[in-house]
C-alpha positions in Angstrom: -7.6 2.3 12.3 -8.8 5.8 12.2 -6.3 8.2 10.6 -5.5 11.7 11.7 -5.3 14.3 9.0 -2.0 14.9 7.2 -1.1 17.8 9.4 -2.0 15.9 12.5 0.4 13.1 11.5 3.2 15.7 11.1 2.6 17.2 14.4 2.8 13.8 16.1 6.2 13.3 14.6 9.5 14.2 16.2 10.0 17.6 14.6 10.9 19.3 17.9 14.0 17.0 18.0 15.1 17.6 14.5 18.9 18.0 14.3 20.3 21.5 13.9 22.7 22.5 11.1 26.3 21.4 11.3 28.4 23.4 13.7 31.6 25.3 12.6 33.9 22.9 14.4 35.6 20.7 11.8 36.1 18.0 14.4 32.3 17.6 14.8 31.5 17.4 11.1 31.7 13.7 10.6 29.2 13.1 13.4 26.7 15.7 12.0 27.3 14.6 8.4 26.1 11.2 9.5 23.0 12.8 11.1 22.3 14.8 7.9 22.3 11.7 5.7 20.1 9.8 8.1 17.5 12.5 8.5 17.6 14.6 5.3 17.9 12.0 2.7 16.7 8.6 4.0 13.0 8.1 3.5 10.9 5.0 3.6 7.4 4.2 2.6 5.3 1.3 3.9 1.9 0.0 2.9 -0.3 -2.2 5.0 -3.0 -3.8 2.8 -5.6 -5.5 5.1 -9.0 -7.0 4.7 -10.7 -3.7 5.2 -8.1 -0.8 4.8 -5.3 0.2 2.6 -2.8 2.3 4.6 0.3 4.2 3.6 2.9 5.8 5.8 5.9 7.7 4.5 8.6 8.9 7.0 12.1 10.3 7.4 14.6 8.7 9.6 16.8 10.7 11.9 18.9 10.4 15.1 18.0 13.5 17.0 19.9 14.8 20.1 17.1 13.2 22.3 15.9 9.7 22.1 12.1 9.4 21.8 10.1 6.4 22.9 7.7 6.6 20.0 10.4 5.8 17.4 13.1 7.6 15.6 11.3 8.8 12.5 9.3 11.7 11.3 6.0 11.1 9.4 5.9 13.2 6.3 2.8 11.8 4.6 0.1 9.3 5.2 -3.0 7.9 3.5 -5.8 5.6 4.5 -8.8 4.3 2.6 -11.4 1.8 3.4 -11.4 -0.6 0.4 -13.1 -3.7 1.9 -10.8 -6.0 -0.1 -12.2 -9.0 1.8 -15.8 -8.2 1.1 -17.7 -11.5 0.7 -14.5 -13.5 1.1 -15.6 -15.6 4.1 -18.5 -16.9 2.0 -17.0 -17.1 -1.5 -13.3 -17.8 -0.8 -12.2 -15.3 -3.5 -11.6 -11.6 -3.9 -14.5 -10.1 -5.9 -14.0 -7.7 -8.8 -15.4 -4.6 -7.3 -13.2 -5.0 -4.1 -10.1 -5.5 -6.2 -10.9 -2.4 -8.4 -11.4 -0.3 -5.2 -8.1 -1.5 -3.8 -6.1 -1.0 -7.0 -7.5 2.6 -7.2 -6.3 3.2 -3.6 -2.9 1.7 -4.3 -2.4 4.0 -7.4 -2.8 6.9 -5.0 -0.2 5.3 -2.8 2.2 4.9 -5.7 1.9 8.6 -6.7 2.6 9.7 -3.2 5.6 7.4 -2.9 7.0 8.7 -6.1 6.7 12.3 -5.1 8.3 11.6 -1.7 11.5 10.1 -3.2 11.4 7.3 -0.7 14.4 5.0 -1.2 12.9 2.0 0.7 9.4 0.8 -0.1 7.8 -2.1 1.8 4.3 -3.2 1.0 2.6 -6.1 2.7 -0.7 -7.8 2.3 -2.3 -9.7 5.2 -5.4 -12.0 5.8 -7.5 -11.3 2.7 -4.7 -12.1 0.3 -3.6 -15.1 2.5 -7.1 -16.5 2.4 -8.3 -15.8 -1.1 -7.7 -18.5 -3.8 -7.1 -15.7 -6.3 -4.8 -13.7 -3.9 -1.7 -14.4 -6.0 -3.4 -13.2 -9.2 -4.5 -10.0 -7.5 -0.9 -9.3 -6.3 0.3 -9.7 -9.9 -2.3 -7.3 -11.1 -1.3 -4.7 -8.5 2.3 -5.0 -9.7 1.3 -4.4 -13.3 -1.1 -1.6 -12.7 0.6 0.3 -9.9 4.3 -0.8 -9.9 3.9 -1.8 -6.2 5.3 -5.2 -5.2 3.1 -6.6 -2.5 4.4 -9.4 -0.3 1.9 -11.6 1.5 3.1 -12.0 5.1 2.2 -15.0 7.3 0.4 -14.6 10.7 3.7 -14.8 12.6 5.3 -12.0 10.6 2.2 -9.9 11.2 2.4 -10.6 15.0 6.1 -9.7 15.1 5.6 -6.4 13.2 2.8 -5.4 15.4 4.7 -6.2 18.6 7.8 -4.3 17.3 5.7 -1.1 17.0 4.7 -1.3 20.7 8.0 -2.4 22.3 9.3 1.2 22.9 6.2 2.0 24.9 6.0 -1.0 27.2 6.7 -0.3 30.9 9.4 -2.4 32.6 7.6 -2.3 35.9 5.2 -5.0 34.6 6.4 -8.6 34.4 4.2 -9.4 31.4 2.5 -7.7 28.4 -0.5 -8.8 26.5 -0.8 -7.1 23.1 -3.7 -7.6 20.6 -4.5 -6.2 17.2 -8.0 -6.5 15.8 -7.9 -6.5 12.0 -10.5 -6.8 9.3 -9.9 -10.5 8.6 -7.9 -11.7 11.6 -7.0 -10.9 15.2 -3.6 -11.4 16.6 -2.7 -11.8 20.3 0.8 -11.8 21.7 2.0 -12.6 25.3 5.4 -11.2 26.3 7.5 -11.7 29.4 10.0 -9.2 30.7 13.5 -10.6 31.3 16.1 -8.4 33.1 18.9 -7.4 30.8 17.0 -8.5 27.7 13.7 -6.7 27.8 10.4 -8.1 26.7 10.5 -11.5 24.9 7.7 -13.2 23.1 6.3 -16.0 25.2 3.6 -17.0 22.8 1.2 -15.7 20.1 -1.9 -16.7 18.3 -3.5 -15.4 15.1 -7.2 -16.3 14.5 -8.8 -15.7 11.0 -11.6 -13.7 12.5 -11.8 -9.9 12.3 -14.4 -7.2 12.1 -15.3 -7.8 8.4 -15.5 -11.6 8.7 -17.4 -11.4 11.9 -19.9 -8.9 10.5 -20.5 -11.1 7.5 -20.8 -14.4 9.4 -23.1 -13.1 12.2 -24.7 -9.9 10.8 -27.0 -9.0 8.0 -25.8 -6.2 5.7 -28.0 -3.2 6.0 -29.8 -4.3 9.1 -29.3 -3.2 12.7 -27.4 -5.7 14.8 -29.5 -7.3 17.6 -28.3 -7.9 21.1 -28.6 -11.7 20.5 -26.3 -11.7 17.5 -23.9 -9.4 19.3 -23.7 -11.9 22.3 -23.1 -14.7 19.8 -20.2 -12.8 18.3 -18.7 -12.2 21.7 -19.1 -15.8 22.8 -17.4 -17.0 19.6 -14.4 -14.8 20.2 -14.0 -16.1 23.7 -14.1 -19.7 22.5 -11.4 -19.1 20.0 -8.9 -17.6 22.5 -9.7 -19.7 25.5 -7.1 -22.3 25.1 -4.3 -19.7 24.6 -5.4 -17.9 27.7 -5.4 -21.1 29.8 -2.0 -22.3 28.4 -0.3 -19.1 29.6 -2.3 -18.6 32.8 -3.0 -15.1 31.7 -6.2 -14.6 33.7 -4.4 -15.6 36.9 -1.6 -13.2 36.2 -4.1 -10.4 35.5 -5.6 -11.1 38.9 -2.1 -10.5 40.4 -1.8 -7.2 38.5 1.3 -8.5 36.7 0.2 -7.8 33.1 0.0 -4.6 31.1 -2.5 -4.9 28.3 -2.1 -3.1 25.0 -4.7 -2.8 22.3 -4.2 -1.6 18.7 -6.5 -1.2 15.7 -9.4 0.9 14.5 -11.8 -0.9 16.9 -9.8 0.0 20.0 -9.1 3.6 19.0 -12.7 4.2 17.9 -14.0 2.9 21.2 -11.7 5.1 23.1 -12.7 8.1 21.0 -16.3 7.4 21.8 -15.4 7.0 25.5 -13.9 10.5 25.4 -17.0 11.9 23.7 -15.1 13.3 20.7 -17.2 14.7 17.9 -14.6 13.4 15.4 -11.6 11.2 15.7 -8.4 12.9 17.0 -5.3 10.8 17.1 -3.5 13.1 19.6 -6.3 12.7 22.1 -6.6 8.9 21.7 -3.1 7.5 21.2 -1.3 6.3 24.4 -4.3 6.8 26.6 -5.9 4.3 29.0 -9.4 2.8 28.6 -11.3 1.2 31.5 -13.2 -1.9 30.3 -16.1 -0.9 32.7 -16.9 1.8 30.1 -17.4 -0.8 27.3 -20.9 -1.8 28.3 -22.6 1.6 28.2 -20.8 2.4 24.9 -22.0 -0.9 23.4 -25.6 -0.4 24.6 -25.7 3.1 23.2 -24.4 1.8 19.8 -26.9 -1.0 19.7 -29.8 1.3 20.6 -28.8 3.9 17.9 -28.6 1.2 15.2 -26.9 1.8 11.8 -28.4 5.3 11.5 -26.8 6.4 14.7 -23.5 4.7 13.9 -23.4 6.3 10.4 -24.1 9.7 11.9 -21.4 9.5 14.5 -18.3 11.6 13.6 -15.9 9.0 15.0 -17.4 6.2 12.9 -19.1 7.3 9.6 -21.1 5.4 7.0 -18.2 3.3 5.6 -17.5 1.7 9.0 -21.0 1.7 10.5 -21.5 -2.1 10.2 -18.0 -2.9 11.5 -17.8 -1.1 14.9 -20.1 -3.4 16.9 -18.4 -6.6 15.6 -15.1 -4.9 16.6 -16.6 -4.2 20.1 -17.7 -7.8 20.3 -14.0 -8.9 19.7 -12.8 -6.4 22.3 -15.3 -7.6 24.9 -14.7 -11.2 24.0 -11.0 -10.8 24.5 -11.7 -9.0 27.8 -13.8 -11.9 28.9 -11.2 -14.5 28.3 -8.0 -12.6 29.2 -9.6 -10.7 32.2 -8.0 -7.3 31.6 -9.6 -4.2 33.2 -7.5 -1.4 31.8 -6.2 -1.1 28.3 -3.4 1.0 26.9 -4.8 2.3 23.5 -2.2 2.8 20.7 -2.9 4.2 17.3 -0.2 2.3 15.6 0.6 -1.2 14.3 2.0 -3.0 11.4 3.1 0.1 9.4 5.1 1.5 12.3 6.7 -1.9 12.8 7.7 -1.9 9.1 9.2 1.5 9.4 11.2 0.6 12.4 12.4 -2.5 10.6 13.3 -0.5 7.5 15.3 2.2 9.4 17.0 -0.3 11.6 18.3 -2.1 8.5 19.4 1.2 6.9 21.3 2.2 10.1 23.0 -1.1 10.1 24.0 -0.8 6.5 25.3 2.8 7.1 27.4 1.7 10.1 28.9 -1.2 8.1 29.8 1.0 5.2 31.1 3.8 7.4 33.2 1.3 9.3 34.6 -0.1 6.1 35.4 3.4 4.8 37.2 4.4 8.0 39.1 1.1 7.9 40.3 1.9 4.4 41.4 5.4 5.3 43.6 4.1 8.1 45.5 1.6 6.0 
């Protein structure tokens, strides 16, 4: 997904809720000492290595005086680079040398940033490209040797759970159901949740399809050539076919007609389309994240991109040369999902797997802290 600049990431954190210094009251010190440890010293770094992008997020955990729906951490550094790890994978079945070299170079930058940050918890995951490639395991071993980063290849269900976890704080309880999708480079995940009183949203079902913007571009497009309307329609139709049975199984189109489903989209595709819809000259996370996109706007955006061709896509400040051949395949996935799941409005979120990993890391840290704090207090009272 498009990245805001480093300062933009900082501004989008929770700095305004940062805890104040400890008060003079001795009675209050234990509570604020806890807060100081949680915010000032506990840092986590997460890496999401996908088929197209290598993304890093480093954040501090804290429990400020006000709860914030976007999560209880402050982003202190971020990094994103298009590495196209899955380039040619759909045809060859292996990661090629140039793609692996690009990715290792990006991960070395991540390793340096993590070391400088002093992060105590590092979580790095690889997704579809490493799952699919026959030499995926060898590549992960190379990464460990050359960068010191221990990548773990997660399965589709884990990818679904992490993506969903990053959106849960933002789901509105007035809806009975939630449909969440994440369009990646090599796969697309869709989750269907139901709200249960007293329990919150619970996963009703999920599906992960090994089709993303990179694989779709390679299977239906021709590198270096403008995409035709006919090939675009073929892409869109293929997406609809792959998700049709899931939609029918859960009766999602019917529920959409009754206005009982909130639909949430994550990924570079969705955020880019929304940026284009807003007419931005360059991507701005603050203007895109947590905004609504009306699917009626998809057709004119698509037609404009098809008409402009690769030259127009490359020149667009929200897209750029590196992603010029991937945006229309992404739009085909978005419109294909719209066809089968019948959503009209879409909540656009610039977040995903990394935020899910951070929430998981900090939740685990808080649990460990409470356990050790409880044990210490128990020892003192004996």
